[in-house]
C-alpha positions as CSV (number, residue, x, y, z in Angstrom):
1,X,143.7,-140.1,85.3
2,X,145.6,-140.0,88.5
3,X,143.9,-141.9,91.3
4,X,141.8,-144.1,89.1
5,X,140.9,-147.5,90.5
6,X,141.8,-150.8,88.8
7,X,139.3,-152.0,86.3
8,X,137.5,-155.1,87.4
9,X,135.2,-155.7,84.4
10,X,136.1,-157.7,81.4
11,X,138.0,-155.3,79.1
12,X,138.1,-155.2,75.4
13,X,141.2,-154.3,73.4
14,X,139.3,-151.2,72.1
15,X,138.6,-150.0,75.6
16,X,142.2,-150.4,76.7
17,X,143.5,-148.7,73.6
18,X,141.2,-145.8,74.1
19,X,142.1,-145.4,77.7
20,X,145.9,-145.6,76.9
21,X,145.4,-143.1,74.1
22,X,143.9,-140.8,76.7
23,X,146.9,-141.3,79.0
24,X,149.2,-140.3,76.2
25,X,147.1,-137.4,75.2
26,X,147.5,-136.0,78.7
27,X,151.2,-136.7,78.7
28,X,151.9,-135.3,75.2
29,X,149.7,-132.1,75.3
30,X,146.9,-133.6,73.4
31,X,148.9,-135.3,70.6
32,X,148.9,-139.0,71.4
33,X,150.8,-141.4,69.0
34,X,148.9,-143.7,66.7
35,X,148.1,-147.2,67.9
36,X,151.2,-148.7,66.1
37,X,153.6,-145.8,66.3
38,X,156.7,-146.5,68.2
39,X,156.7,-143.6,70.7
40,X,160.2,-144.4,71.9
41,X,161.6,-144.1,68.4
42,X,159.6,-140.9,67.9
43,X,161.2,-139.4,71.0
44,X,157.9,-138.9,72.7
45,X,158.8,-141.0,75.8
46,X,161.7,-140.4,78.1
47,X,162.6,-142.6,81.0
48,X,160.3,-140.8,83.4
49,X,157.3,-141.1,81.2
50,X,158.2,-144.8,80.7
51,X,158.1,-145.3,84.4
52,X,154.8,-143.4,84.7
53,X,153.3,-145.6,81.9
54,X,154.3,-148.8,83.8
55,X,152.9,-147.5,87.0
56,X,149.7,-146.4,85.2
57,X,149.2,-149.8,83.7
58,X,149.7,-151.5,87.0
59,X,147.3,-149.2,88.8
60,X,144.6,-148.9,86.1
61,X,144.5,-152.6,85.1
62,X,145.3,-154.2,88.4
63,X,148.2,-156.1,87.1
64,X,151.8,-156.5,88.3
65,X,154.6,-155.7,85.9
66,X,157.5,-157.8,86.8
67,X,161.1,-157.1,85.9
68,X,160.9,-159.8,83.2
69,X,157.9,-157.9,81.7
70,X,159.9,-154.7,81.2
71,X,160.9,-155.8,77.7
72,X,160.6,-152.7,75.5
73,X,158.5,-154.8,73.0
74,X,155.7,-154.9,75.6
75,X,155.6,-151.1,75.8
76,X,156.7,-149.8,72.4
77,X,153.3,-149.0,71.0
78,X,149.8,-148.5,72.3
79,X,148.7,-151.8,70.6
80,X,151.6,-153.7,72.3
81,X,150.7,-152.3,75.7
82,X,147.1,-153.3,75.0
83,X,148.1,-156.8,74.1
84,X,150.4,-157.0,77.2
85,X,147.5,-156.0,79.5
86,X,145.1,-158.5,77.9
87,X,147.7,-161.3,78.3
88,X,148.4,-160.5,81.9
89,X,144.8,-160.2,82.8
90,X,143.7,-163.4,81.0
91,X,146.5,-165.3,82.7
92,X,145.2,-164.1,86.0
93,X,148.5,-162.6,86.9
94,X,147.7,-159.6,89.1
């Protein structure tokens, strides 16, 4: 997924969730967490992968993740990241 361009089209939650699941499948040798599984609590995400996730979300969805956005609750599960992306895009914060 490296080198992907930001998505300009209107995104659905399902499309974002599927793409994020693919990101985690690549990062976890094909064993992505479920949509509501806390991958930090499961020990699947270390600090490096957390940074890669933030960078991926910025690049892929054309949004800017500010310091205030780095609340773990925004990134704890695939569903929470999906909601975060949708909120940032709908607010026009890019």
